[in-house]
C-alpha positions in Angstrom: 0.0 0.0 0.0 1.4 3.3 -1.1 1.1 6.2 1.4 1.1 9.8 0.1 2.8 12.3 2.4 0.8 15.5 3.1 2.9 17.6 0.7 2.4 15.1 -2.0 -1.3 15.4 -1.7 -1.2 19.1 -2.7 -1.2 18.4 -6.5 -4.4 16.5 -6.0 -6.2 19.3 -4.1 -8.9 20.7 -6.4 -8.9 24.2 -5.1 -5.4 25.4 -5.7 -4.8 28.8 -4.0 -3.4 31.4 -6.3 -1.9 34.7 -5.4 -4.9 36.5 -6.9 -7.3 34.4 -4.9 -5.3 35.0 -1.7 -5.4 38.7 -2.3 -9.1 38.7 -3.1 -9.8 36.7 0.1 -7.8 39.1 2.2 -9.7 42.0 0.7 -13.0 40.3 1.3 -12.2 39.8 5.0 -11.1 43.4 5.3 -14.3 44.7 3.6 -16.4 42.4 5.8 -14.8 43.8 9.0 -15.4 47.3 7.8 -19.0 46.6 6.8 -19.8 45.1 10.2 -18.8 48.4 11.7 -20.9 50.4 9.3 -23.9 48.0 9.3 -25.8 49.7 12.2 -25.7 53.0 10.4 -27.8 51.5 7.6 -30.5 49.8 9.6 -32.9 52.8 9.7 -34.5 53.7 6.3 -33.4 56.9 4.6 -35.2 60.1 5.2 -36.5 61.5 1.9 -37.9 65.0 2.3 -39.3 66.7 -0.7 -36.8 69.4 -1.7 -38.1 72.9 -0.8 -38.2 75.6 -3.4 -36.7 73.4 -6.1 -39.1 72.6 -9.0 -38.9 69.0 -10.3 -37.0 68.6 -13.5 -38.6 66.2 -16.0 -36.2 63.6 -17.4 -37.1 64.3 -21.0 -36.6 68.0 -20.9 -33.6 69.4 -22.8 -30.5 69.5 -20.7 -32.1 67.5 -17.8 -29.7 66.0 -15.3 -29.3 62.3 -14.7 -32.4 60.4 -13.6 -32.5 59.3 -9.9 -30.4 56.3 -9.0 -31.9 53.7 -6.6 -29.5 51.4 -4.7 -30.8 48.0 -3.6 -28.8 45.8 -1.2 -28.4 42.0 -1.0 -29.5 39.3 1.4 -29.4 40.1 5.1 -27.7 43.4 4.3 -28.8 47.0 4.3 -28.1 50.4 2.6 -24.7 50.8 4.4 -23.1 48.5 1.8 -23.4 51.4 -0.7 -21.6 54.1 1.3 -18.7 54.4 -1.1 -20.6 53.8 -4.3 -23.2 56.4 -3.3 -20.4 58.9 -2.6 -18.8 58.2 -6.0 -22.1 58.7 -7.8 -22.8 62.0 -6.0 -19.3 63.3 -6.6 -19.6 62.7 -10.3 -22.8 64.7 -10.8 -25.8 62.5 -9.8 -28.1 64.7 -7.7 -30.6 62.0 -6.6 -29.1 58.8 -5.2 -31.3 56.9 -2.8 -31.2 53.5 -1.1 -34.1 51.2 -0.3 -34.0 48.8 2.7 -36.3 45.8 2.5 -37.1 44.0 5.7 -35.0 41.2 7.0 -38.3 39.4 7.4 -39.0 39.5 3.7 -39.5 35.9 2.5 -40.4 36.4 -1.2 -38.5 38.1 -4.0 -41.9 39.0 -5.5 -43.0 40.9 -2.4 -39.7 42.8 -2.3 -40.1 43.7 -6.0 -43.6 45.1 -5.3 -42.0 47.2 -2.6 -39.4 48.4 -5.0 -42.1 49.4 -7.5 -43.9 51.5 -4.9 -40.6 53.1 -3.9 -39.8 54.0 -7.6 -43.2 55.5 -8.1 -42.7 57.7 -5.0 -39.3 58.9 -6.3 -40.7 59.7 -9.7 -43.6 61.7 -8.2 -41.3 63.5 -5.8 -38.5 64.4 -8.3 -40.5 64.9 -11.5 -38.5 62.3 -13.4 -40.2 59.7 -15.5 -37.5 57.1 -15.1 -34.9 55.9 -12.6 -31.7 53.9 -12.8 -31.3 51.0 -10.4 -28.1 49.4 -9.0 -28.6 46.1 -7.2 -26.0 44.0 -5.4 -26.5 40.2 -5.2 -30.1 39.5 -4.3 -31.0 43.1 -4.8 -30.3 42.8 -8.5 -32.6 39.8 -8.7 -35.4 41.7 -7.0 -35.0 44.6 -9.4 -35.0 42.3 -12.4 -38.2 40.7 -11.2 -39.8 44.2 -10.9 -38.6 45.1 -14.4 -39.6 41.9 -16.2 -42.6 40.7 -14.3 -44.3 43.8 -12.8 -44.0 46.3 -15.6 -41.0 48.1 -14.2 -39.4 48.5 -17.6 -41.5 51.6 -18.1 -39.8 53.2 -15.1 -36.3 51.7 -15.0 -34.0 53.0 -17.7 -30.9 51.0 -16.8 -30.5 48.2 -14.3 -27.0 47.4 -13.1 -26.5 44.2 -11.2 -23.4 43.4 -9.1 -22.8 39.7 -8.5 -26.4 38.8 -8.9 -27.3 35.0 -9.3 -29.3 35.5 -12.5 -29.1 31.7 -13.3 -29.0 30.7 -9.6 -26.1 29.8 -7.4 -25.4 26.4 -5.9 -23.2 27.8 -3.1 -25.9 29.5 -1.1 -25.7 27.9 2.4 -28.6 26.1 4.1 -30.6 26.1 0.9 -33.8 25.0 2.7 -33.5 27.3 5.7 -34.8 30.6 4.2 -37.3 31.1 1.3 -35.1 33.9 -0.2 -32.1 31.5 -0.3 -34.2 28.9 -2.0 -35.4 31.4 -4.6 -31.7 32.0 -5.5 -31.1 28.3 -6.2 -31.0 27.1 -9.9 -34.4 26.1 -11.1 -36.4 28.0 -8.5 -39.9 29.2 -9.4 -38.7 32.8 -9.5 -35.8 32.0 -11.8 -38.1 30.0 -14.0 -40.4 33.1 -14.3 -37.4 35.3 -15.2 -36.5 32.8 -18.0 -39.9 33.2 -19.6 -40.2 35.4 -22.7 -40.0 39.2 -22.1 -40.7 40.7 -25.5 -40.4 44.5 -25.7 -38.7 44.9 -22.4 -37.3 48.5 -22.5 -34.8 48.4 -19.6 -31.1 48.1 -20.4 -29.3 45.6 -18.3 -25.6 45.6 -17.3 -24.4 42.7 -15.3 -21.1 42.9 -13.4 -19.6 39.5 -12.6 -16.4 38.5 -11.0 -14.1 35.6 -11.8 -13.3 35.3 -8.1 -16.8 35.6 -6.7 -17.0 32.7 -4.3 -20.7 33.2 -3.7 -21.7 32.7 -7.3 -21.2 29.1 -8.4 -20.6 29.0 -11.3 -19.2 32.5 -11.5 -20.9 33.0 -14.9 -24.3 32.8 -13.2 -24.0 36.5 -12.5 -24.2 37.2 -16.3 -27.5 38.4 -17.7 -28.4 35.9 -20.4 -31.9 36.2 -21.9 -32.7 36.5 -25.7 -35.3 39.2 -25.1 -33.2 41.5 -22.9 -30.9 44.3 -23.9 -27.9 43.2 -21.9 -24.2 43.9 -21.5 -22.0 41.8 -19.2 -18.9 43.2 -17.6 -16.3 40.9 -16.3 -14.4 42.0 -13.1 -11.1 40.3 -12.3 -9.3 39.9 -9.1 -12.0 40.8 -6.5 -14.7 38.9 -4.7 -18.4 39.2 -4.0 -18.3 41.8 -1.1 -15.9 44.0 -3.0 -18.2 44.6 -5.9 -20.2 47.5 -4.4 -17.0 48.9 -2.8 -14.1 48.7 -5.3 -13.3 52.0 -7.1 -12.8 50.4 -10.5 -16.3 48.8 -10.3 -17.7 52.2 -9.2 -16.2 53.8 -12.3 -17.7 51.0 -14.4 -21.1 51.5 -12.8 -20.9 55.3 -13.5 -20.0 54.6 -17.1 -22.9 52.1 -17.5 -25.4 54.6 -16.1 -24.1 57.5 -18.1 -24.4 55.4 -21.3 -28.0 54.5 -20.4 -29.6 57.2 -22.6 -27.3 56.7 -25.6 -26.3 53.0 -25.7 -29.6 51.2 -25.3 -28.7 48.7 -28.0 -25.3 47.7 -26.6 -24.6 44.1 -26.0 -21.5 42.1 -25.4 -18.9 42.1 -22.7 -16.1 44.2 -21.2 -13.7 43.8 -18.3 -12.6 45.8 -15.2 -9.3 44.9 -13.8 
């Protein structure tokens, strides 16, 4: 009987650690630690007073500014995950950037999508814009996609940017039977089957950011938007993990570019990369 010494087993280990993976893992841990500190600041919903003395500017008027941007967090998270992305969007000329917290007790993507729809209508009424842009991280992107495809949200959402969203389902979600939202993110769930149904005439432009080192998306390509009826562009991000997507400055720059192109590149499809 031949005995393999521990170091001789290394070539047989299927998950070989690379320098890039080690760096990405270290960054994920650092971001997680920072986010745990910020998490309490995002528990309460945003206060959204109507601006005093500022008449609303319709989106379609000549020279109108960017439409409002709505940020939607992922599973068991809150709006604090978007602190840096929000700051980046505001610094680069977006006047209306708002986050929506959905309850930790939410058990159905459909219900969360209906809440998003009411929130979007309120923003449009308050700001005078006819449309909004939406950025969703992880589960947030799936909620926004359901609103767009299944609840008529394409008349309100100009561009939907998703960051590490399991469009085709992820097999890595832990305790798949423990929470209904987790089950709905698994491949073949009823929600994902609905999103695979035909969506002719959908007007929203989709941009899906996916990372080659996203350990929560298995396979990593599940975060790509793949649907024959959707106007979609997929952006490959290299060298960072799932938690870094709404935080990394290179991704923030890519998100800004995707949103800025929303009014002029509605027919774009294909892929790009962010290093």
